[in-house]
N, C-alpha and C positions, 0 to 999 in steps of 0.2 A: 454403606455409609461413608466409606473412605472417598469414593469418587465425588461425593457431594462436598467433602471438605477440601479436596484438591482443586476443584474447579475455581472457586474464588481466589485461591492462592495462585493458580496459574494465570488468571486474568490480571492479578496485581503484578506478577513478574513481566508479563507482556507489556503492560503499561509502563513499567520501569524501563524496559528496553526502548520504548518510544521516547521517553524523556531523555535517555542517554543519546539517542540518535539525533534528536533536535538540538541538544546541547553541543554535540560534536559538530553539527552543521553550523551552528552559530560561532563556534570557536574558529572554524575554518574560514568563515566570512571575515571575521575580525582579523585573522592572521593575514589573509590576502589583502585586506585594506591597509594594514600596516606596511606590508611589502611595497604596495603601490605608492603609498605616501613616502616611504623612504627613497624610492627611485626618483620621485618628483623632487624631493629636497636635494638629493645628490646631483641631479641634472641642473637644478637652479644654482647650486654652489659652483658647479663646473662652469656654467655660463657666466656667472658673476666674476669668477676668477679670471676667465678669459678676457672679460671686459676690462678688468683692472689692469691686466698685463698689457692690453692694447693701448690703454690710455697712458699708463705710467711708463711702459717699456720695462725691459729687464736690465739688470746691471751689465750683462754681456753686450747688449745693444749700445749702452752708453759708453762702454770701453772701446768698442769698435769705432764709434763716432769720434771719440777723443783722439784715437790714432790717426784718423783721416785729417783732423784739423792740424796736427803737427807737421804733416808732409807738405 
C-alpha cells in the first residue's frame, strides 16, 4: 500500500523540480538582459561624454590656449 501512496507524492516532487528549473532559467535570462542593458547605457554615456568634451573642450585646453595668446 505504501508504494501506491509514494508514487503520487514522488510525481509532485518531480513536477516541483521542473517548476524551479524553469523559474531559474527565467531569472537567468532576465539577469543577462539587465547586464546587457547596463552595458549599452554605460557605452552611451561614455560616447555622449566624449562628444561633450570634444565640442566644449576641457578647462586644461582653454588654459593652454590662453597661454599661447599672451606670448
